[in-house]
N, C-alpha and C positions, 0 to 999 in steps of 0.2 A: 443394869439397874433392876432391882428386885421389887415387884409390887406385891404387897401382902394380899392373901386370898380374900380377906374381908373387904378390902377396898375394891378389888376386882369384881366381886359379887355385887357390891353396892352399885358400881358403875354399870354393870350388866343389867341390873334390875331397873335402874333409871332409864337406860337406853331402851329396854323392852317396853316400859311404861310409855315413853315418848312415842315409840313406834305404834303402839296400840291406840293411843289417843289420836294420833294422826290418821290411822286407818279408820277409826270410828268417825272422825270428822269427814273423811272422804266418802264414806258410805251413807252419811246422813242425807246427801243430795238425792240418792235413789229413793229414800223414804218419802220424799215430797211428791213423787209421781203416784197416780192412781194405780191400783193393781193391774197387772197384765191381763188382758182378756182377748179372746178371739176377735179378729176384725182389724179395722184401721180407723183411727180417730185423729182429727186435727183440732188443736186447741188454740184459742185466741191469745193466751198468755204462755209464758215459759213454764217449764216443769209440769206440763200436763194440767194446767189450770185454766180457768176462764170458760168461755162458751165452747161447747163441744160440737163438732160437725162429724157425723159418721160418714165414712167413705164406702161406696159400693164397690167391693173388690171384684165383683163379677162383670163390671162395666169397663172392659179393656179398651184403651185408646181414646175414649171420649173425654174431651176437655171440659172441666167443670170450673167455673169462676165462683169464688167464695163470696158470701155476703159481707164478711169481715176478714181481715188478714189473719192468717195462721202463724203462730210463733213457735209451736212445738207439735210433735207428731208421735204417735204410738202405733206400731203395726205388729200384728201377730198373725202370720199367714204362712202356709207352706208353699204357696204357688204364686203369690202376687206381691208387688211392691208399688210404692207411690212415687211419682216424679212431680216435684213441686216447682212452681215458676214464680218469679217476682212480679210479673205483669198479668193482667186479666187476659183471658183467652189463650192461656199457655204461651205467653210471650215473655221476652226478656233476654238479655244477653247471656244468661246462664240458667241452669236448672240444678236441682238437688234431688238425688234418688235415695230412697230409704233402705232398700233391701227388704226381705220378707220377715225379719225380726228386728224391730228398731224401736227405740225410745230415745228421743233426742229433741233438744232445743234447736230451732232452725237458725242458720247463720244470718238470715234476713227474713222479713215478713213475706209470706207467700200469699199471692192473690188468686192463684189457680193451680190445678193439678190434673194429672191423668194417671190411670192405673196401667201397669205393664206386667207381663209375666216375669216371675223371679227366676 
């Protein structure tokens, strides 16, 4: 079966437009976050919004209990990452580590954290 070039070009243009619209919608979520900045920050809401708590990245190993649960985190560091816990006093059945470059909503509300070397 032969497909005329005009129909093929039109179909290709539509497919490209759909792909670009989908790509644009996917990148819009990144725009919700505050700009990346050196350090580590915990946010009370998702996508880097809400009350901000600054993490002391030089305080390795000390457990810090948060005054309010954290729902998202942003870390920009070459040497440290943050381990988050669902319970106060760095307790809970599981923990979640960020890495030294991270920007993420947490899988659950974190009530405490400690800093480790990356």
